[in-house]
Structures are given as C-alpha cells and as structure tokens.
Phi, psi and omega in degrees: 000262185293325180291324177295320178294319178298316179297320178296319178295317179299317178298315181297316179298318178301317180293325177296314178298324177299314180295330179279353179086010178263079186293326179298316177293321178300316178299315181304309184290323178291324176296322175298315180299317180299316179299313182292315181298324176294320182292325183267000177077026178273082186297314181297312178300322178298312181296320178296318179293322176298319179296317178298317178297319176301320179298316180294314180298324176296316177299332180272006183062025174264070191294321179296317179293320178298317181300319179299319180293316179298320180296318177297315180298317182299318181293326177291314178301321178298314180297327179280347184074022181270084187294324180296312180289327176297316179297317178300318180292322176297325175297317176300318179297315178300320178296322178297312179301321178296316182293331178264018172063028173260062187302330180297316180292329181295331179283000000 
C-alpha cells in the first residue's frame, strides 16, 4: 500500500533529478526506491529501478557499479519471464562492456 506508493514516488523523484542533471540526488532517491521495492516484494519495480540506477551510474562513468545494477535487473527480468525488458537490460550490459573497451565480452 503506502510503501509501494512511497517507492514509486522515490523512483519518480530520482528520474526528475536525472533529467535535471543532478545525478547524485538521482542515485540517492533511486537507491531508496530499490530498498523499499525489495522490502515489499515488488520484483518488477525493483528491476526497473535497478535499470534506471544503472543508466545514471553509466552516465557518471561508474561502469562497474552500473554493471552490477544491470546484472541484478537482468536476473530479475529473467525470473519474471519478461523477455523484452531482459533483452533491453542485456543491451545495456553490452554497452557497458563496450564502453570499458571489453569488446570481446560485448559480442
């Protein structure tokens, strides 16, 4: 109930800060959302927030941290059978490997 709404609000605030270019605040709010979504068992919301956090961390050139978030999201999407979002997340993972010049892994 209220915790799901709080987690949704935290995610939205994080995305707003991302659009404003305040990545540190965006990370803060998305980490709060991830914690809450994990506690209430919102697997889809958790994976989406992890993917968003990965995007921000990637923008901040924190590639190892971004990769960890994407890997967590990918495993959740796989468990949910959400092939479209899993594929999108695998694309994000490939992009990270490409950006850190591990082109062999990107293939």
